[in-house]
matplotlib code that plots the C-alpha trace (Angstrom):
import matplotlib.pyplot as plt

x = [73.1, 71.8, 72.2, 70.6, 68.8, 71.1, 74.2, 72.8, 72.3, 76.0, 76.6, 73.4, 72.1, 68.4, 65.1, 63.4, 61.3, 62.0, 59.1, 60.5, 64.0, 62.6, 60.4, 63.3, 65.7, 63.4, 62.6, 66.3, 67.0, 68.2, 65.3, 64.4, 63.7, 62.6, 62.7, 62.8, 63.1, 65.1, 63.7, 60.1, 60.5, 62.2, 59.7, 58.4, 61.9, 62.9, 66.0, 65.8, 67.8, 68.4, 67.5, 68.5, 69.8, 69.2, 70.0, 67.2, 66.0, 65.7, 68.6, 72.2, 72.7, 69.6, 69.0, 65.8, 66.0, 64.0, 63.9, 62.7, 61.7, 60.0, 56.8, 58.1, 59.8, 59.1, 60.3, 62.4, 64.2, 67.5, 70.4, 72.9, 76.3, 76.7, 73.3, 73.8, 72.3, 72.9, 73.3, 71.4, 70.2, 67.3, 64.1, 61.2, 57.9, 55.2, 53.8, 57.1, 58.3, 62.0, 63.2, 66.4, 64.6, 61.3, 59.2, 56.6, 57.2, 54.6, 54.3, 55.8, 56.9, 60.6, 61.5, 58.6, 59.4, 57.2, 59.1, 57.6, 59.5, 63.3, 66.5, 67.9, 71.3, 72.4, 71.8, 68.2, 67.5, 69.5, 72.0, 75.0, 76.3, 77.1, 75.0, 77.3, 75.4, 72.7, 73.3, 75.0, 74.3, 75.9, 74.7, 73.2, 71.0, 67.4, 65.3, 62.0, 63.1, 62.3, 65.5, 65.4, 65.1, 68.0, 70.3, 69.5, 67.9, 65.1, 67.2, 65.4, 67.4, 67.0, 67.7, 68.8, 69.2, 72.3, 72.4, 75.8, 76.5, 76.2, 79.5, 79.6, 76.6, 78.3, 79.0, 76.7, 78.4, 77.6, 73.9, 73.8, 75.4, 72.6, 69.9, 71.5, 71.4, 67.7, 67.1, 66.7, 69.4, 73.0, 75.9, 78.3, 81.9, 84.5, 87.3, 90.4, 93.6, 96.7, 98.3, 101.8, 103.6, 107.0, 109.7, 109.8, 106.7, 106.1, 107.9, 105.3, 105.4, 103.4, 104.8, 101.5, 100.7, 97.7, 96.0, 97.1, 98.2, 98.5, 99.4, 99.4, 100.1, 100.8, 101.9, 100.7, 102.7, 101.6, 97.9, 95.5, 92.9, 89.9, 86.3, 85.1, 83.2, 79.5, 78.3, 80.3, 79.2, 75.6, 75.7, 77.5, 75.1, 72.1, 73.0, 73.9, 77.7, 79.0, 81.4, 84.7, 87.3, 88.2, 90.7, 88.5, 85.4, 87.2, 88.0, 84.4, 83.0, 85.1, 84.2, 80.4, 80.7, 82.8, 82.8, 86.5, 87.6, 90.8, 92.7, 94.7, 97.6, 99.3, 102.9, 104.2, 102.8, 104.6, 107.9, 109.6, 107.7, 104.4, 104.1, 101.1, 101.9, 100.5, 100.0, 102.1, 99.9, 99.0, 99.7, 97.1, 95.8, 93.7, 91.1, 89.3, 86.2, 88.1, 88.4, 91.6, 91.7, 94.0, 95.2, 96.1, 98.7, 96.0, 95.1, 96.4, 97.6, 99.3, 102.2, 105.3, 108.6, 107.1, 103.7, 100.4, 98.4, 95.5, 93.4, 93.9, 90.7, 88.5, 89.4, 92.3, 94.0, 93.8, 97.6, 98.1, 94.8, 94.7, 93.7, 93.4, 97.1, 98.0, 100.2, 101.6, 99.6, 99.9, 96.9, 96.6, 94.7, 95.1, 93.4, 92.6, 91.5, 87.7, 87.8, 90.6, 88.7, 85.6, 87.4, 89.2, 86.0, 84.2, 86.9, 87.1, 83.4, 84.2, 82.2, 82.7, 81.8, 85.2, 84.8, 81.4, 83.0, 86.2, 84.7, 82.3, 85.1, 86.1, 87.3, 91.0, 91.5, 90.5, 93.6, 95.3, 92.1, 90.8, 94.1, 94.3, 90.7, 91.3, 94.7, 93.2, 90.4, 93.0, 94.9, 91.8, 90.3, 93.3, 96.1, 99.6, 102.1, 101.7, 104.5, 104.8, 102.8, 104.3, 102.9, 103.8, 102.6, 100.0, 96.2, 94.6, 93.7, 93.7, 91.0, 88.0, 85.8, 82.6, 81.3, 77.7, 74.7, 71.9, 69.4, 70.0, 67.9, 64.8, 65.8, 67.3, 65.7, 62.3, 62.2, 62.9, 65.1, 66.6, 70.4, 70.9, 69.0, 71.0, 74.3, 73.1, 72.3, 75.6, 77.6, 75.8, 76.7, 80.4, 80.8, 82.6, 80.8, 82.7, 81.1, 81.2, 79.6, 82.7, 81.9, 84.7, 83.7, 84.5, 86.9, 84.3, 82.0, 83.6, 80.2, 80.0, 81.4, 79.5, 76.7, 74.0, 75.2, 74.9, 71.4, 70.6, 72.0, 70.0, 66.7, 67.2, 67.6, 64.9, 62.5, 61.9, 58.2, 58.2, 59.0, 55.7, 54.2, 54.5, 53.0, 55.1, 53.8, 51.5, 51.4, 47.9, 45.7, 45.4, 48.2, 50.6, 51.2, 54.4, 54.6, 57.3, 56.4, 58.2, 56.1, 52.9, 53.9, 54.5, 51.1, 49.4, 50.9, 50.4, 46.7, 46.4, 48.0, 45.8, 42.7, 43.7, 43.5, 47.1, 48.2, 51.0, 54.0, 57.0, 60.2, 63.7, 66.0, 68.8, 69.4, 71.8, 74.5, 72.8, 69.4, 71.1, 73.2, 70.5, 69.8, 73.3, 74.6, 74.5, 76.6, 76.6, 77.6, 77.5, 80.8, 79.2, 75.7, 73.4, 73.0, 74.6, 71.0, 70.7, 74.1, 73.6, 71.5, 68.9, 69.5, 65.9, 62.6, 61.8, 63.9, 62.0, 58.6, 59.6, 60.5, 57.2, 55.3, 57.2, 56.2, 52.5, 52.2, 53.8, 51.2, 48.3, 47.7, 46.4, 46.9, 49.5, 49.4, 51.9, 53.3, 55.8, 56.9, 60.5, 64.1, 66.7, 70.3, 72.5, 76.1, 75.2, 72.2, 69.0, 66.1, 62.3, 60.7, 57.5, 57.7, 54.9, 54.7, 51.9, 52.2, 49.7, 46.3, 45.4, 41.9, 40.6, 39.1, 35.3, 32.6, 32.7, 36.4, 37.7, 41.0, 42.9, 45.1, 48.2, 49.4, 51.5, 53.7, 50.8, 49.1, 52.3, 52.5, 48.8, 49.5, 52.6, 50.9, 47.9, 50.2, 52.3, 49.1, 48.1, 51.5, 51.0, 53.4, 52.7, 51.6, 50.6, 54.2, 55.6, 57.7, 58.2, 61.8, 63.8, 64.2, 64.4, 67.6, 69.2, 66.6, 63.8, 62.6, 64.0, 61.2, 58.7, 59.8, 60.5, 60.9, 58.6, 60.6, 60.3, 63.0, 65.8, 67.5, 64.6, 63.4, 60.2, 59.5, 60.5, 57.9, 57.4, 58.0, 60.7, 63.5, 63.1, 66.6, 65.6, 62.4, 64.4, 66.8, 63.7, 62.1, 59.1, 57.2, 55.2, 55.4, 55.7, 55.0, 56.5, 56.9, 59.4, 58.3, 61.2, 59.4, 62.4, 62.5, 58.9, 59.1, 57.4, 54.4, 54.8, 53.6, 50.2, 49.1, 46.4, 43.5, 42.4, 41.1, 37.3, 36.2, 35.0, 33.8, 33.8, 30.6, 30.6, 30.7, 33.8, 33.9, 36.1, 37.6, 39.1, 42.2, 43.8, 47.4, 49.8, 53.1, 56.4, 56.2, 59.0, 57.3, 56.2, 52.5, 53.4, 55.3, 52.3, 49.9, 52.2, 52.6, 48.8, 48.2, 50.7, 49.2, 47.0, 47.4, 44.7, 41.8, 43.2, 42.9, 43.6, 44.6, 44.7, 45.4, 42.4, 43.5, 46.5, 46.2, 48.5, 47.4, 45.3, 45.3, 48.4, 51.7, 54.7, 56.8, 53.8, 51.1, 47.8, 47.4, 44.0, 43.8, 41.0, 41.5, 39.4, 38.7, 37.4, 35.7, 36.3, 34.1, 31.9, 31.1, 33.3, 32.2, 33.0, 35.7, 37.2, 37.3, 39.0, 41.7, 42.3, 42.4, 44.9, 47.1, 47.0, 47.8, 50.7, 52.1, 52.2, 53.4, 56.8, 57.1, 56.5, 52.8, 50.1, 46.4, 44.8, 42.2]
y = [120.4, 117.1, 115.7, 112.9, 113.2, 110.7, 112.5, 115.8, 114.2, 113.3, 117.1, 118.2, 116.8, 117.2, 115.5, 117.6, 115.7, 115.8, 118.2, 120.6, 120.5, 121.1, 124.0, 125.6, 125.3, 127.2, 129.8, 130.7, 131.1, 127.6, 126.7, 123.0, 122.1, 118.6, 115.6, 112.0, 108.6, 106.3, 103.3, 103.9, 102.8, 99.6, 98.7, 95.7, 94.0, 91.5, 89.6, 86.1, 82.9, 80.7, 77.2, 75.4, 76.2, 73.9, 74.2, 75.5, 72.6, 74.9, 77.4, 76.9, 80.4, 80.3, 78.6, 77.7, 78.8, 77.9, 81.1, 81.6, 85.2, 84.3, 83.0, 79.6, 78.4, 80.2, 79.2, 81.9, 81.9, 83.7, 84.4, 85.8, 83.9, 84.1, 82.6, 79.5, 77.5, 79.2, 82.7, 85.4, 88.3, 90.7, 89.3, 91.1, 89.3, 89.8, 93.3, 94.9, 97.8, 97.6, 101.2, 100.4, 98.5, 100.4, 97.3, 95.9, 92.2, 89.6, 85.9, 85.0, 82.0, 82.0, 79.4, 77.2, 77.6, 79.7, 82.5, 84.2, 87.4, 88.0, 88.2, 91.7, 93.4, 96.7, 98.5, 97.2, 98.7, 101.9, 101.3, 101.2, 100.3, 96.6, 94.4, 91.4, 89.5, 89.6, 91.3, 89.1, 89.8, 88.3, 84.7, 85.9, 88.5, 88.0, 86.2, 87.9, 91.3, 94.4, 95.1, 98.9, 98.4, 95.9, 98.1, 101.3, 102.9, 104.6, 107.7, 110.7, 112.8, 116.6, 118.8, 122.2, 125.2, 127.1, 130.8, 132.1, 134.1, 131.1, 129.4, 128.2, 125.9, 124.1, 121.3, 119.4, 120.8, 124.3, 123.5, 122.0, 125.2, 127.3, 124.9, 125.0, 128.8, 128.6, 126.7, 123.2, 121.5, 121.7, 121.7, 118.9, 120.2, 118.7, 116.8, 117.1, 115.4, 116.2, 113.1, 112.8, 111.8, 110.1, 111.5, 114.6, 115.9, 115.9, 118.3, 121.0, 124.8, 127.7, 130.0, 131.7, 133.5, 135.3, 132.3, 129.8, 131.5, 128.3, 124.7, 122.1, 118.4, 115.2, 111.8, 108.3, 105.3, 101.6, 102.2, 99.6, 101.4, 99.1, 99.8, 102.5, 101.4, 100.6, 103.6, 106.0, 104.5, 104.5, 108.2, 109.2, 107.1, 108.6, 112.1, 111.1, 110.7, 107.5, 105.6, 105.0, 103.8, 104.4, 107.2, 109.1, 108.6, 110.0, 113.2, 113.5, 112.7, 115.4, 117.9, 117.4, 116.8, 119.8, 121.9, 121.4, 120.1, 118.1, 116.1, 112.9, 112.1, 108.7, 109.5, 106.8, 108.9, 112.1, 113.4, 115.4, 117.8, 119.6, 123.3, 125.6, 128.1, 130.0, 127.9, 128.5, 129.7, 126.7, 124.0, 121.2, 118.9, 115.7, 116.2, 113.5, 114.0, 112.6, 116.0, 117.9, 121.6, 124.2, 126.6, 130.3, 132.2, 133.5, 130.1, 128.5, 124.9, 122.1, 120.7, 118.5, 118.7, 117.0, 118.5, 119.9, 117.5, 119.6, 122.7, 124.2, 124.1, 122.9, 119.4, 117.0, 115.2, 111.6, 111.2, 111.3, 109.9, 107.0, 103.5, 100.0, 99.5, 102.8, 102.3, 105.7, 108.9, 112.6, 114.4, 118.1, 120.6, 124.1, 127.5, 129.0, 132.6, 132.6, 135.2, 133.4, 130.1, 131.8, 133.3, 130.0, 128.0, 130.5, 130.5, 126.8, 126.2, 123.7, 123.2, 120.8, 120.4, 121.8, 124.9, 125.6, 125.7, 127.5, 130.3, 131.0, 130.9, 128.0, 128.5, 129.6, 128.6, 125.0, 123.8, 121.9, 120.5, 119.4, 117.7, 116.0, 114.6, 113.3, 111.8, 110.0, 108.6, 107.3, 105.6, 104.1, 102.8, 102.2, 101.7, 102.9, 105.3, 109.1, 111.6, 115.0, 117.9, 120.4, 123.9, 126.1, 129.7, 131.1, 131.5, 135.0, 134.9, 138.7, 139.2, 141.2, 143.1, 145.1, 147.8, 146.9, 148.6, 146.3, 149.0, 148.4, 145.3, 147.5, 150.6, 148.7, 145.3, 146.3, 143.9, 144.8, 142.1, 142.2, 142.8, 139.6, 137.5, 139.1, 138.3, 134.7, 134.3, 135.7, 133.6, 130.4, 131.3, 131.6, 135.3, 136.7, 139.6, 141.9, 144.0, 147.1, 145.2, 144.9, 141.7, 139.5, 137.7, 134.0, 132.9, 130.9, 133.9, 135.7, 137.3, 139.3, 142.8, 145.3, 146.0, 145.4, 141.9, 141.3, 142.6, 140.1, 137.2, 138.2, 138.7, 135.5, 133.4, 135.2, 134.8, 137.2, 136.2, 138.0, 141.4, 143.3, 144.8, 148.5, 150.7, 153.5, 157.0, 158.6, 162.3, 163.8, 164.8, 163.5, 161.1, 162.6, 160.7, 158.6, 157.3, 158.9, 160.2, 157.2, 154.8, 156.6, 156.4, 152.6, 152.2, 154.1, 152.0, 148.8, 149.5, 150.7, 147.5, 145.3, 147.3, 146.7, 142.9, 142.2, 139.6, 140.8, 138.6, 138.6, 137.1, 136.7, 139.8, 137.4, 135.6, 133.2, 134.7, 133.1, 134.8, 138.2, 138.0, 138.9, 142.1, 143.3, 141.2, 142.2, 144.9, 143.2, 139.5, 137.7, 136.3, 133.5, 132.9, 130.3, 128.9, 129.5, 130.1, 133.1, 134.7, 138.0, 141.0, 141.5, 144.3, 144.0, 142.7, 140.9, 137.8, 136.9, 137.6, 135.6, 132.6, 133.0, 133.1, 130.0, 128.1, 129.1, 128.3, 124.8, 124.2, 124.7, 128.5, 129.8, 133.5, 135.1, 138.8, 139.4, 142.5, 143.3, 146.4, 146.1, 147.2, 146.9, 146.9, 148.9, 150.0, 153.4, 152.6, 150.6, 151.9, 151.5, 149.8, 148.2, 145.3, 143.4, 140.6, 139.3, 135.7, 133.3, 134.4, 138.0, 137.2, 133.6, 132.2, 132.8, 132.7, 136.4, 137.2, 134.1, 132.5, 133.3, 136.4, 137.3, 140.6, 142.8, 145.8, 148.2, 146.4, 146.9, 150.5, 151.1, 149.5, 151.6, 154.8, 153.9, 153.1, 156.2, 158.2, 156.6, 157.5, 161.1, 161.4, 164.0, 161.4, 164.0, 165.1, 161.6, 160.8, 157.4, 156.7, 153.8, 150.2, 149.5, 147.4, 144.1, 142.1, 143.5, 142.6, 145.1, 147.0, 145.9, 147.8, 151.3, 153.7, 156.4, 159.6, 163.1, 164.5, 162.5, 161.7, 161.1, 157.5, 156.7, 153.2, 150.5, 148.5, 146.0, 142.4, 140.4, 139.2, 135.6, 134.7, 135.8, 133.8, 130.7, 131.2, 131.2, 128.2, 130.2, 129.4, 132.1, 135.9, 137.7, 141.4, 143.3, 146.7, 148.2, 151.5, 153.4, 154.9, 156.9, 158.8, 160.0, 163.8, 164.6, 166.8, 170.4, 171.0, 172.8, 172.5, 170.2, 172.0, 171.1, 173.8, 173.7, 171.7, 174.1, 172.2, 174.2, 176.0, 175.1, 171.7, 170.5, 169.7, 167.3, 167.6, 164.7, 165.2, 162.7, 163.3, 161.7, 161.3, 159.6, 155.9, 156.2, 159.1, 158.1, 158.7, 160.0, 162.9, 163.8, 163.7, 165.9, 168.4, 168.7, 169.0, 171.9, 173.8, 175.9, 175.1, 177.6, 175.6, 172.2, 169.9, 166.5, 164.7, 161.0, 158.6, 156.5, 155.2, 154.1, 153.2, 152.1, 150.6, 151.7, 155.5, 156.0, 156.3, 154.2, 155.5, 157.2, 156.2, 157.8, 158.8, 160.0, 161.9, 163.2, 166.7, 167.9, 171.6, 173.3, 176.7, 179.1, 182.2, 181.5, 178.8, 178.4, 179.9, 178.3, 181.0, 180.1, 176.4, 177.1, 179.2, 176.4, 173.8, 175.9, 176.0, 172.2, 171.7, 174.2, 172.6, 169.1, 170.2, 170.9, 167.1, 166.5, 165.8, 167.0, 167.1, 164.2, 165.3]
z = [-111.4, -110.1, -106.6, -104.7, -101.4, -99.7, -101.1, -99.7, -96.3, -96.2, -95.7, -94.1, -90.7, -91.2, -90.6, -93.3, -95.9, -99.6, -100.2, -97.6, -99.1, -102.6, -101.4, -99.5, -102.3, -104.6, -101.9, -101.4, -105.1, -106.0, -108.3, -108.5, -112.1, -111.3, -109.0, -110.2, -108.5, -110.7, -108.8, -109.7, -113.3, -112.1, -109.4, -111.3, -111.4, -108.7, -107.5, -108.9, -109.0, -112.0, -110.8, -114.1, -117.5, -120.5, -124.1, -126.3, -128.6, -131.7, -131.2, -130.2, -128.7, -126.6, -123.2, -121.4, -117.8, -114.7, -112.7, -109.1, -108.3, -105.0, -106.5, -107.7, -110.9, -114.2, -117.6, -119.4, -122.7, -122.5, -124.9, -122.4, -122.5, -118.7, -117.9, -115.8, -112.9, -109.6, -111.0, -109.1, -111.3, -112.1, -113.5, -115.2, -115.3, -118.0, -117.8, -116.7, -118.9, -119.9, -120.3, -122.1, -124.8, -124.8, -124.6, -122.3, -121.5, -122.2, -122.4, -125.8, -127.8, -128.8, -131.4, -130.1, -126.4, -124.1, -122.2, -119.2, -118.9, -119.1, -117.2, -117.7, -118.4, -117.1, -120.4, -120.6, -117.2, -118.1, -115.3, -117.6, -121.0, -120.4, -122.7, -122.9, -120.3, -117.7, -114.3, -111.8, -108.1, -105.0, -104.2, -100.9, -102.5, -101.1, -103.7, -104.5, -103.1, -105.3, -107.2, -106.7, -102.9, -102.9, -105.1, -103.3, -106.4, -104.4, -103.7, -105.3, -107.7, -107.4, -110.4, -109.2, -111.5, -110.3, -111.3, -112.6, -109.4, -107.1, -107.7, -104.1, -104.9, -107.7, -105.2, -102.9, -99.8, -100.9, -101.4, -98.0, -96.5, -98.0, -96.7, -93.2, -93.3, -94.2, -91.0, -92.6, -90.5, -89.5, -91.9, -91.3, -91.1, -93.4, -91.7, -93.9, -92.8, -94.9, -96.4, -95.1, -98.2, -98.6, -100.9, -103.0, -104.6, -108.4, -110.7, -111.5, -111.9, -113.3, -115.9, -116.4, -113.1, -114.7, -116.2, -113.5, -110.3, -108.3, -109.4, -106.6, -107.2, -105.4, -106.8, -105.8, -106.8, -107.0, -107.6, -108.9, -111.2, -111.0, -110.5, -108.1, -105.0, -105.6, -103.5, -105.6, -108.9, -107.7, -106.9, -110.1, -112.2, -110.5, -111.6, -115.1, -114.8, -116.4, -114.2, -116.0, -113.5, -109.9, -110.6, -113.0, -110.8, -107.8, -109.5, -110.8, -107.4, -105.6, -108.2, -107.8, -104.0, -103.2, -106.3, -106.7, -110.2, -110.3, -113.0, -112.8, -115.1, -115.9, -115.0, -117.3, -120.2, -119.2, -120.4, -117.7, -115.4, -115.9, -116.4, -116.6, -119.5, -122.4, -125.5, -128.6, -131.4, -133.6, -130.9, -130.9, -128.2, -128.5, -125.7, -123.8, -125.9, -128.9, -130.7, -131.6, -130.7, -132.2, -129.5, -129.5, -127.5, -125.1, -123.7, -120.6, -121.0, -119.0, -120.9, -120.3, -122.1, -125.2, -125.9, -124.4, -122.3, -120.9, -121.9, -118.4, -116.3, -119.1, -120.4, -120.1, -123.0, -124.1, -124.4, -120.6, -119.5, -117.0, -118.0, -116.4, -116.6, -114.8, -111.7, -111.0, -111.1, -110.6, -109.1, -110.2, -108.1, -109.6, -109.6, -112.9, -113.6, -114.3, -117.0, -118.9, -118.6, -120.1, -123.0, -123.9, -123.7, -125.9, -128.5, -128.7, -128.4, -125.6, -122.4, -119.5, -115.9, -114.9, -117.1, -115.6, -112.2, -112.9, -115.0, -112.1, -109.6, -107.4, -103.9, -104.1, -100.4, -101.0, -102.9, -100.1, -98.7, -102.2, -103.0, -99.6, -100.0, -103.5, -102.6, -99.5, -101.7, -104.2, -101.4, -99.8, -103.1, -105.3, -102.8, -103.3, -101.7, -101.8, -102.3, -100.6, -102.1, -104.6, -104.4, -107.3, -107.3, -104.9, -105.2, -104.8, -101.0, -100.2, -97.5, -98.5, -96.1, -96.5, -94.1, -93.6, -92.1, -90.9, -91.7, -95.4, -95.2, -94.8, -96.8, -99.7, -99.5, -98.2, -95.3, -91.6, -90.1, -86.6, -86.7, -84.6, -87.2, -90.0, -88.3, -87.8, -91.5, -92.6, -90.3, -91.3, -94.9, -93.9, -93.5, -90.4, -88.7, -86.3, -83.6, -85.8, -88.7, -90.7, -92.7, -94.0, -97.2, -97.4, -100.1, -101.9, -102.5, -105.5, -106.4, -103.1, -103.6, -101.5, -99.0, -101.6, -102.1, -98.4, -98.4, -101.2, -99.1, -96.0, -97.9, -99.9, -96.8, -94.8, -97.7, -100.5, -100.3, -96.9, -98.5, -98.4, -101.5, -101.3, -104.0, -105.3, -104.3, -106.8, -107.5, -106.9, -109.8, -113.3, -114.3, -116.8, -120.1, -120.0, -123.6, -125.7, -129.2, -130.7, -128.6, -129.6, -133.3, -133.0, -131.3, -134.1, -137.0, -135.1, -134.6, -138.3, -139.6, -137.5, -138.6, -142.2, -141.7, -141.1, -138.5, -136.1, -135.8, -133.4, -134.8, -133.5, -133.6, -134.5, -137.9, -139.4, -141.7, -144.7, -143.9, -143.4, -146.6, -149.1, -147.1, -147.1, -144.2, -140.5, -139.0, -135.6, -135.1, -131.7, -130.6, -128.5, -130.0, -128.5, -132.0, -135.5, -136.6, -134.2, -134.7, -136.6, -135.4, -138.1, -140.7, -141.8, -140.5, -143.7, -143.1, -140.0, -141.7, -144.8, -142.5, -140.7, -144.1, -145.3, -142.1, -142.4, -146.1, -145.6, -142.8, -145.1, -144.9, -148.3, -147.6, -145.3, -144.4, -141.6, -140.1, -137.3, -135.5, -134.3, -134.6, -137.4, -136.1, -138.4, -138.1, -136.6, -134.4, -134.0, -136.0, -135.4, -138.4, -139.5, -141.9, -143.7, -146.2, -148.5, -149.6, -151.1, -152.2, -152.2, -153.4, -153.5, -156.7, -157.1, -159.7, -159.9, -159.9, -161.6, -160.6, -157.5, -157.5, -155.6, -154.2, -156.5, -156.1, -156.3, -153.4, -151.4, -152.3, -151.3, -147.9, -147.4, -148.2, -145.9, -143.0, -143.5, -143.5, -140.2, -138.8, -139.7, -142.6, -145.3, -147.9, -150.5, -150.7, -151.2, -154.2, -155.8, -156.7, -158.1, -157.0, -153.3, -153.2, -154.1, -152.1, -154.2, -157.6, -160.2, -162.0, -159.4, -156.4, -155.3, -152.4, -151.0, -150.2, -149.0, -151.3, -152.6, -149.3, -146.8, -147.4, -145.6, -147.0, -149.4, -151.2, -154.0, -154.9, -153.2, -155.5, -156.7, -155.4, -151.9, -152.2, -153.2, -150.2, -147.9, -149.7, -150.8, -154.0, -155.8, -155.7, -152.3, -151.9, -148.9, -147.3, -144.9, -143.2, -141.6, -138.6, -137.4, -140.7, -140.5, -139.6, -136.3, -136.3, -135.2, -131.7, -131.8, -128.2, -126.9, -128.4, -132.0, -134.2, -134.7, -137.7, -140.4, -143.5, -146.7, -147.4, -151.1, -152.8, -154.5, -158.2, -160.2, -163.7, -165.7, -167.9, -170.3, -171.3, -173.8, -172.0, -172.8, -171.9, -169.3, -167.4, -163.9, -163.3, -159.8, -161.4, -163.5, -160.5, -158.4, -161.2, -161.6, -157.9, -157.7, -160.6, -158.3, -154.6, -153.6, -155.2, -156.2, -153.2, -154.8, -157.9, -158.6, -161.5, -162.7, -166.1, -168.0, -171.7, -174.5, -177.8, -180.7, -181.1, -179.0, -180.9, -180.1, -177.2, -175.6, -173.1, -172.0, -168.4, -167.1, -163.9, -161.8, -160.3, -157.3, -157.1, -154.0, -154.3, -151.4, -151.5, -154.5, -157.0, -160.1, -163.3, -166.7, -167.1, -163.7, -164.6, -167.9, -166.2, -163.7, -166.5, -168.5, -165.4, -165.1, -168.8, -168.5, -165.4, -166.8, -170.2, -168.6, -168.2, -171.9, -171.6, -174.1, -173.7, -175.5, -178.0]

ax = plt.figure().add_subplot(projection="3d")
ax.plot(x, y, z, "-o")
ax.set_aspect("equal")
plt.show()
């Protein structure tokens, strides 16, 4: 929310400097995001008078002006239709920067005539949208004066970030109240005199007491809807509000000044009375932003006998909006339920200044005063005659009290504050404190619900920086480990992946629906995402890693090796996972290795097994099974399992259609490790058994088998390893051969078996017995020893 210093001082009697105000706002929880002075960028522009205006000799639409900006006549070429002798306007000399045109002025020749600067329009100075002519100032404006000083554009604009719980500070008056409570001045009281109207009030009612409990309104007849006063337009423009007309500007001004949204209707465009009601499913309204919205039966609207005119509390409709020809108006001041406003705004995807205030909760006790202030402004600025007030329904005004103990400031907030000081703070904030510390909550503080909230208010104003740092008590002795087994597992695989040359990546936990679709879609979708690109909770870590790989490759990276440890969000729960991708070059081209190579499914499998080993998984018992899923390349992917049901990892090449969806060229290998599926180690105490290396040296024997071409090498290796578990400690594949000497439908697999003697060295007879066991075990798979 933006406010100006001068505007703030209309509510706060203070001598504090701008720096003091900014520091105090941030200290009490109203963080200042920035301060700017709109007059600084216009400091080079001066008030000037046009002494003469002659037709340009080479252009019918241009004039040659003689301009006096306090330093004597200067020649300026101008194309504005309203340029004439005697006009007083705004002049920019050579060297001045024109923000609206993004140019720096210099002496230039225009159609053969030298021009020394320019006379400016409001758009060129970013003071409005008018570009039909140059600015016209009063004839008595002092020539040579700095234009920002003359126009009052030196008022600093303060951008304050209001947290969702501070609905009372969505108006300048509320911010002034907090600053006064912090000791930065005195809050000026509001003087509100009800407007004594003539004749019956307007015909309004509420048929939706839940969505719109109270609907107050007052009519004004015979208004003249011209331009708002210069002081109002200047303040609204300074904070980024575009002045429209006096009636519209009044409602915007009251909303920002006092945090009270209102709406004004052109009575000539209404058919019958106005009613706050639930919309009929399918009803439509053309809103003031030019868009048509289709409504549901859960939404509160303001309608007349013909159709809907207003999405209640969010945005008015174009059909009943005021214009320059408006003469009779109806001013609406209603109270809308905050939760209903939030739900409606989310469903429609519609936000507005009014919605921001209503969904946080405006003051339900400020209906009469808000309506009286707005009506009086209309009478003062636009003239006319007011009617009496119609009050339909009743706002929620049940008093709320909290039993408070001043000792909580220290026991709960950590700061000892004298009870008298606490009472002073609370009363400055609008709370009523009885002698027994029964605290009555003001109507504008919807967020305060209990003693803890009062402690927060007291500490906030007194200064959270004054809370001393107090370390938590520590138990004597050696600190006990705090990491859970799951955290320890994630640390191990993270270190292992980094040690293997992978770069850690952190990606969004949210995806677009298009990115989630190749991986089965997301089980959880946000109803109100910050972006359509961050809407679905990720079912896999690979979409984020593929996006990261795409960005890196397009920025010149030749090899991408990324990993991430995070969560997948499935229908039943969130699951700890490690994902990694290999894209680009696996090995660069070289004189020794030849052309550049990329990672393949076997590289992915090797990484998966290495990381599972680091995680403590029983990798010797792993089985390779089938394709990993639709997102993986068929025939070039698989899963690593402990039995048919326990899947520890998926690995292989990513499907080409998925690569195309992520705009990736070339093959990409990937792995997903399902960390929550890794069986935990059995507890064996803190002492490790003593390392006892075998006394005898291990020996190896090679075997070559002819097997069916569709037999997985993994099955052969596991069969050989299990032939004699007492002495066979390992088996691995080292050769695959097809071709001459191998019949069709067969392939040759060569494995190396490691044998470990225990009590004595193997004899030839022992080795033959073990070899026979290996041959017998693999023969069950259809393998025969190759001669």
